[in-house]
N, C-alpha and C positions, 0 to 999 in steps of 0.2 A: 890699155885695157880698161882702166877705171873710166876714162872718157867715154869709150864704147858703152859702158854700163849706164853712165848718166843720160847718154844720148838714146839708149834703148828705153829706160824709164820716162824720158821726156816723150817720146814717140808714144808708148803705151798709154801715157796720160791723155795726149791729144786725140787718140783712137777712141778712148772710152769717152771722151766729152762729145765726140761726134756721134756715137751710137746711143739713140735714146734709150732710156732705163724703161723697162715694161712696169706699168702702172697696175696692172692686173695679174702679174705673175706668167703671163703668156710669153710667147716666142715672137721676137721681133724680126720683121722680114723687109727686105727692099721690095720697092714697087717698080715695075718695069715701065719704062717711058712709052707713052702712046703718042708722042708728038709726031705730027703737027695735029693729030685729030683730039687729043685730050678729052677723052669720053668723062663725063661726070658721074654717069650712072653705072660705071663698073670699073673695077681696078684689077689689073693682072700682077700677082704677086710671086716672089722668087721663092717657092717652097710649095710642096704639094705631098703626094704620098712619101715622098723621101724624107720628110721632116714629121710625118704623122698628122697632117691636117685632115680634117672631115668635112663632109658637107654639113653645114648649120653652125660651124665654128663662128663665134663673135669676133669682130674686127674693129679694133680701137686706133684712134690716133690721139696722142696726148691726153688719153684718158677719156675721150669722147667717143660714143658709138659710131662707127661709120657704117656698119653694115654687116652683112654675114657671108660666110664662103657658100658659093653657090654651085661650083663644080671643082673637082680637084683632079689633077692630071699628075704624071710622073714627078715633074720637077716645078709644076707651077699650080697656081689656084686663081680661080675668077671670083671676085667678090662682088656682090650686089650692093651698091650704095644707097643711102637714104635718097639720093637723088633720082633713083630708079623709079619710073611712073608706076611700075608694078608693085613697089613697096607699100605694105600695108602693116602699121605696127600700132598695137594697143599702148597707149601712154597715160601718165599721170602728170598733171601741171600744178606748179606753185604749192604755196604752203598747206593748201587745203585738199591735196592729191585729186584733183578734178579729172575724171576720166574723159578721154578723147581717142581720136583716131588720127594717127599721122599717116597721111597720104604723100607719098613720094613724088617727084617731079622736079622741073627747073627750079622752083621755089617750094620746098616742102611745106604743106599746110596741116594744121588740124582741122578735123571736122568732128560732127556729132557731139559737140559741146552743148550739153543740155541747156535748154532756155534760162533757166533760173541760175546757172553757175557762171561765175565772173572770173574770166582771166584777163591779166593785164601785160603790158609790155614789160619785159623783165623777168616775167616768171618762168622757171626752169622747167624744161620739159624732160622727163625720165621715162625709161621703159618700164612698162607694166605687162609686158607680153612673155608668155612662157617660153618663146623661143630664144629670149636674151636674159642675161643677168638681169634680176630685178634691181631697178633704181639706177641703171646706166644712163648717164647724162647724154641726151641727144642734142641740146641747144636751149634756146630761150625764146619766148613769144617776142616777135618783132612788131606784131600789129595785129588788131582784131577787127572783125567785121560782124558785129552784133546788129543784125536787121531783125527788128522786133516782128516782123511779119512771117519770119522763117521759124519752123519749130527747133532748128538747131542753130548754133553760132559756129562760126570759123574763125581762124587765127593763121597768120603766116609764122613760120619758126625761122629764126637766124640760126645756121649752122655754124659753129665757131671755127671752122676750117675752110680752106679754099681747096678742093680735091686735086686740083692741077699742079698745086705746090706742095703735095704730100710727097715725101720721098720713102717713108717706111710706114708700117703699120705694126700693130701687135695683134696677134692673133690668140684667142683664148679658146681652148676647148669647152664647149658647153652642150649639155644634154638636157632636155626636159624630160627625160626618163625618171 
């Protein structure tokens, strides 16, 4: 009986180590496989109305903003990620909190960076959009395109995860009300 208790404790510790801890106090849910299609612009997660998810809930992976819940079904929910070409998120960049607009796509980029504002590789990009928790990390500047002839600069954003390698996400209920 003592051997079974030790084995049970051992197995519980293994399970606890395999399940990510929520960084934002949300609900950790597994992601359904879309193999071999491997969409980057959306995820299908194992939880919906049955666990209280709502449209607009914020979705994180390892503390980094992945996107938001777009549709909720009985037992699943669809998440629109930052890689979706329809994604538009107001952000702030770097230590001076420079305003920009993140535009989703295969390589998410920042647009509408005012001509006099300077962002550089490595600057952290955080949410400043009322649809998301303020200051949620989205990634960092990978490179800039400061063409002096244009009224605004642009920059590419390095997202610190590979969507097809994600196995679970944290969903945080968030309302801008």
